C-alpha positions in Angstrom: 224.5 184.2 221.5 223.5 181.5 219.0 225.9 180.5 216.4 226.3 182.0 212.9 224.6 179.7 210.6 226.9 177.3 209.1 229.4 177.7 211.7 230.5 174.6 213.9 232.8 174.2 216.8 235.2 172.3 214.2 235.3 175.2 211.7 234.9 178.2 213.7 237.2 177.7 216.8 240.1 177.0 214.5 239.1 179.9 212.4 238.8 182.3 215.6 242.0 180.7 216.8 244.0 181.7 213.3 242.5 185.1 213.1 243.5 185.8 216.8 247.2 184.5 215.9 247.4 186.7 212.9 245.9 189.9 214.6 248.1 189.4 217.9 251.3 189.0 215.8 250.3 192.1 213.6 249.0 194.6 216.3 250.0 193.4 219.6 247.8 191.5 222.2 246.9 194.9 224.1 245.9 196.6 220.6 243.5 193.9 219.4 239.9 193.7 220.6 237.4 190.5 220.5 235.4 192.7 218.3 238.2 192.8 215.8 238.8 189.0 216.1 235.2 188.6 215.6 234.9 190.7 212.4 238.0 188.9 210.9 236.2 185.5 211.6 232.7 187.0 210.3 230.8 186.3 213.5 229.2 188.6 216.1 231.4 189.5 219.0 229.2 187.8 221.5 229.7 184.3 219.8 233.6 184.4 220.4 232.6 183.4 223.9 231.1 180.2 222.9 234.7 179.3 221.8 237.0 181.1 224.8 236.3 182.4 228.1 237.9 185.7 227.1 241.0 187.2 225.2 243.5 186.4 228.1 242.3 182.5 227.7 242.9 182.8 223.9 246.4 184.0 224.1 247.4 181.3 226.7 245.6 178.6 224.7 247.6 179.8 221.6 250.8 179.9 223.6 249.9 176.5 225.3 249.3 174.7 222.1 252.4 176.3 220.2 254.9 174.9 223.3 252.8 171.6 223.7 253.1 170.8 219.8 257.0 172.2 219.9 257.7 169.8 222.7 255.9 166.6 221.0 257.6 167.2 217.8 260.8 167.3 219.5 260.4 164.3 221.5 259.3 162.4 218.2 262.9 162.9 216.7 264.9 160.0 216.1 267.2 159.4 218.8 271.1 160.0 218.7 273.9 158.9 220.7 276.4 161.5 220.1 276.2 165.0 221.5 277.5 166.6 218.6 274.7 164.7 216.4 272.4 165.7 218.9 273.1 169.5 219.0 273.2 169.5 215.3 269.7 167.7 215.0 268.3 170.4 217.6 269.5 173.5 215.7 268.1 172.2 212.2 264.9 171.2 214.0 264.5 174.4 215.9 265.0 176.4 212.7 262.9 174.4 210.5 259.9 174.4 213.0 260.0 178.1 213.8 260.3 179.0 210.4 257.0 177.6 209.7 255.3 179.3 212.3 256.7 183.0 212.5 253.5 184.5 214.0 253.1 181.6 216.8 256.7 182.2 217.6 256.4 186.3 217.5 253.3 185.8 220.0 255.3 183.0 222.2 258.3 185.8 222.8 257.0 189.1 222.7 253.6 188.6 224.4 254.6 186.6 227.4 254.4 190.0 229.5 250.7 190.3 228.6 250.0 186.8 230.2 248.3 186.7 233.8 250.7 185.3 236.4 249.3 182.2 236.5 249.5 181.8 232.7 252.7 182.8 232.4 253.9 180.1 235.3 252.3 177.4 232.9 254.0 178.6 229.7 257.2 179.2 231.5 257.4 175.9 232.8 256.7 174.5 229.0 259.8 176.8 228.1 261.9 175.3 230.7 261.2 171.9 229.3 262.2 172.8 226.2 265.2 174.6 227.4 266.2 171.9 229.4 266.4 169.2 226.5 269.2 171.5 225.0 271.0 171.9 228.4 271.3 168.3 228.7 272.6 167.9 225.3 275.5 170.6 226.1 275.8 169.3 229.6 276.4 165.5 228.4 278.8 167.0 225.5 280.6 168.7 228.2 280.9 165.7 230.3 282.2 163.7 227.5 284.7 166.4 226.5 282.8 167.0 223.3 281.9 170.4 224.1 283.7 173.1 226.2 281.4 175.2 228.4 281.4 177.4 231.7 277.9 177.6 231.7 275.5 175.1 230.3 272.5 177.3 231.2 274.1 180.5 229.5 275.2 178.4 226.5 271.8 177.0 226.3 269.9 180.5 226.4 272.6 181.8 224.0 272.3 179.3 221.5 268.4 179.3 221.4 268.3 182.9 221.0 270.7 182.6 217.9 268.7 180.0 216.4 265.3 181.8 216.9 266.7 185.0 215.3 266.5 183.3 212.1 262.7 184.0 212.0 263.6 187.7 212.1 265.4 187.9 208.7 264.6 184.8 206.8 262.7 184.7 203.7 261.9 181.8 201.3 263.4 182.6 198.0 266.3 184.3 199.2 270.0 183.9 198.7 270.1 180.7 200.9 267.9 178.0 200.9 266.2 177.1 204.4 268.3 173.9 204.2 271.4 176.0 203.8 270.8 178.1 206.8 270.0 175.1 209.0 273.3 173.9 207.8 275.5 176.8 208.6 273.5 177.6 212.0 273.7 174.1 213.1 277.7 174.5 212.3 277.7 177.7 214.3 276.1 176.3 217.2 278.6 173.1 217.2 281.6 175.6 216.9 280.3 178.0 219.6 280.1 175.1 222.2 283.7 173.6 221.0 285.9 176.4 221.4 286.8 178.8 224.3 284.3 178.1 226.8 281.1 180.1 227.0 
C-alpha cells in the first residue's frame, strides 16, 4: 500500500512508535490492534507494515530502544571512584531517567510476558547488563568495606525495584520536587547497604 500523502519514514515512523508506546502503556499490548495504532497516527492500517513487520516487532523495537538508550546514557555519566558516590549517582540517574519516560518504563516491565521467546532473551540480556552495572558497584563497595551485603545480586534487584517504584506515584508539582525525591531515595539506597546485611 502506498504511503499516505505527506508522510515519510522520518515523520511517520516515529509517529507510529509514539502512538504504539502510548496505546500499549494505556491499554496493554494484547488489547491494542494495528488498526488502532494506524487510526491514532492517521494512516491506513496496511501502511504500518511499511515501517514494521508486525505488532510483536514494534513492541520489541520499543523495548530494545529503551534499554539501549538507558545503557548508553548510563555509560556516559562521569566516572566516580568511590562506591558510595557511584551508588548515589546511580540512584539519582535511575530515578531521573525513568521519570522522564513513564510509558516506556511501564511497557519495559509489564509487557515482557508479551515478547516472543527470542525477543525476550534479547531484552533480558540488556536488562542483565544494566543490573550488572549496579551489582558491580555493590560488590566493589562490599569488597572495600563500604557496604555490608549478604548477596549482591539480591541487593541489586531490591534496589532497582525500590528506585523504579517512584514512577508509580511521583507527580510533578507535588509536595516533593524531583531533586528532593532523588536525594531521599539515594540516601535510602546508601542506608540499605550500609546497615545489617541484605
